[in-house]
One Martini backbone bead per residue (centre of mass of N, CA, C, O) as a GRO file, in nm:
protein
   96
    1UNK     BB    1  -3.925  -1.759  -7.266
    2UNK     BB    2  -3.621  -1.768  -7.133
    3UNK     BB    3  -3.399  -1.974  -6.970
    4UNK     BB    4  -3.185  -1.922  -6.700
    5UNK     BB    5  -2.858  -1.999  -6.588
    6UNK     BB    6  -2.729  -1.981  -6.265
    7UNK     BB    7  -2.498  -1.914  -6.056
    8UNK     BB    8  -2.410  -1.979  -5.759
    9UNK     BB    9  -2.330  -1.898  -5.456
   10UNK     BB   10  -2.059  -1.905  -5.303
   11UNK     BB   11  -1.913  -2.054  -5.051
   12UNK     BB   12  -1.848  -1.868  -4.797
   13UNK     BB   13  -1.612  -1.656  -4.849
   14UNK     BB   14  -1.602  -1.336  -5.011
   15UNK     BB   15  -1.532  -1.127  -5.237
   16UNK     BB   16  -1.632  -0.846  -5.382
   17UNK     BB   17  -1.585  -0.948  -5.672
   18UNK     BB   18  -1.749  -1.211  -5.651
   19UNK     BB   19  -2.019  -1.082  -5.573
   20UNK     BB   20  -2.044  -0.893  -5.820
   21UNK     BB   21  -2.027  -1.120  -6.032
   22UNK     BB   22  -2.280  -1.263  -5.940
   23UNK     BB   23  -2.473  -1.022  -5.980
   24UNK     BB   24  -2.409  -0.968  -6.288
   25UNK     BB   25  -2.593  -1.208  -6.401
   26UNK     BB   26  -2.862  -1.012  -6.331
   27UNK     BB   27  -2.790  -0.798  -6.552
   28UNK     BB   28  -3.010  -0.750  -6.798
   29UNK     BB   29  -2.901  -0.454  -6.928
   30UNK     BB   30  -2.587  -0.413  -6.900
   31UNK     BB   31  -2.507  -0.138  -6.700
   32UNK     BB   32  -2.358  -0.212  -6.410
   33UNK     BB   33  -2.634  -0.231  -6.259
   34UNK     BB   34  -2.868  -0.273  -5.980
   35UNK     BB   35  -3.184  -0.352  -5.953
   36UNK     BB   36  -3.452  -0.456  -5.787
   37UNK     BB   37  -3.524  -0.688  -5.984
   38UNK     BB   38  -3.239  -0.809  -5.997
   39UNK     BB   39  -3.209  -0.858  -5.694
   40UNK     BB   40  -3.452  -1.041  -5.668
   41UNK     BB   41  -3.347  -1.267  -5.852
   42UNK     BB   42  -3.097  -1.328  -5.683
   43UNK     BB   43  -3.252  -1.404  -5.421
   44UNK     BB   44  -3.429  -1.628  -5.548
   45UNK     BB   45  -3.183  -1.815  -5.622
   46UNK     BB   46  -3.148  -1.864  -5.292
   47UNK     BB   47  -3.427  -1.918  -5.154
   48UNK     BB   48  -3.548  -1.668  -5.027
   49UNK     BB   49  -3.729  -1.516  -4.816
   50UNK     BB   50  -3.860  -1.226  -4.912
   51UNK     BB   51  -3.713  -1.110  -5.172
   52UNK     BB   52  -3.866  -0.849  -5.235
   53UNK     BB   53  -3.820  -0.706  -4.966
   54UNK     BB   54  -3.507  -0.731  -4.959
   55UNK     BB   55  -3.461  -0.572  -5.219
   56UNK     BB   56  -3.589  -0.309  -5.127
   57UNK     BB   57  -3.403  -0.270  -4.879
   58UNK     BB   58  -3.133  -0.277  -5.029
   59UNK     BB   59  -3.189  -0.033  -5.207
   60UNK     BB   60  -3.248   0.169  -4.983
   61UNK     BB   61  -2.958   0.140  -4.850
   62UNK     BB   62  -2.779   0.198  -5.136
   63UNK     BB   63  -2.952   0.429  -5.290
   64UNK     BB   64  -2.846   0.746  -5.271
   65UNK     BB   65  -2.977   0.879  -5.554
   66UNK     BB   66  -3.258   0.751  -5.633
   67UNK     BB   67  -3.249   0.579  -5.937
   68UNK     BB   68  -3.303   0.244  -5.897
   69UNK     BB   69  -2.984   0.187  -5.859
   70UNK     BB   70  -2.676   0.002  -5.822
   71UNK     BB   71  -2.365   0.188  -5.833
   72UNK     BB   72  -2.054   0.238  -5.780
   73UNK     BB   73  -2.041   0.389  -5.472
   74UNK     BB   74  -2.294   0.201  -5.366
   75UNK     BB   75  -2.183  -0.092  -5.335
   76UNK     BB   76  -2.088  -0.092  -5.039
   77UNK     BB   77  -2.381  -0.081  -4.921
   78UNK     BB   78  -2.468  -0.354  -5.037
   79UNK     BB   79  -2.261  -0.522  -4.890
   80UNK     BB   80  -2.351  -0.444  -4.604
   81UNK     BB   81  -2.634  -0.558  -4.632
   82UNK     BB   82  -2.553  -0.854  -4.696
   83UNK     BB   83  -2.412  -0.897  -4.426
   84UNK     BB   84  -2.636  -0.804  -4.222
   85UNK     BB   85  -2.916  -0.942  -4.364
   86UNK     BB   86  -2.791  -1.223  -4.522
   87UNK     BB   87  -2.505  -1.350  -4.420
   88UNK     BB   88  -2.278  -1.247  -4.601
   89UNK     BB   89  -1.936  -1.308  -4.659
   90UNK     BB   90  -1.721  -1.021  -4.694
   91UNK     BB   91  -1.408  -0.973  -4.828
   92UNK     BB   92  -1.209  -0.760  -4.955
   93UNK     BB   93  -1.323  -0.464  -5.051
   94UNK     BB   94  -1.127  -0.261  -5.142
   95UNK     BB   95  -1.263  -0.034  -5.380
   96UNK     BB   96  -1.559  -0.039  -5.227
   0.00000   0.00000   0.00000
C-alpha cells in the first residue's frame, strides 16, 4: 500500500473552487465525483472526530440522486453541509 501525502485544507475563507480542488485530491478513482469513502478520507486528513459518521451525513445531505457519490449539480449541497456542519467558510460559490 502506497502512502499518499495530501495538501491540508487552506486556512480561513475558501472559494468554492479551492474547496473542490482540495476535495479532488481524495478522488481515488478520478471520476470527478466524491464518494463516501473519499469524503471520509478527506475528513480524516483534518483529524476530525467521527469522520466516518460525518462523511455519511454529508453524502446523505448532498447525494440527491442516491448513486453513492457527489458530483455535478449536487456539489452545492456538499458545500452547504461543509459550512453548516464542519464550520468551513466557503465564499464565492460562483457556478456551484
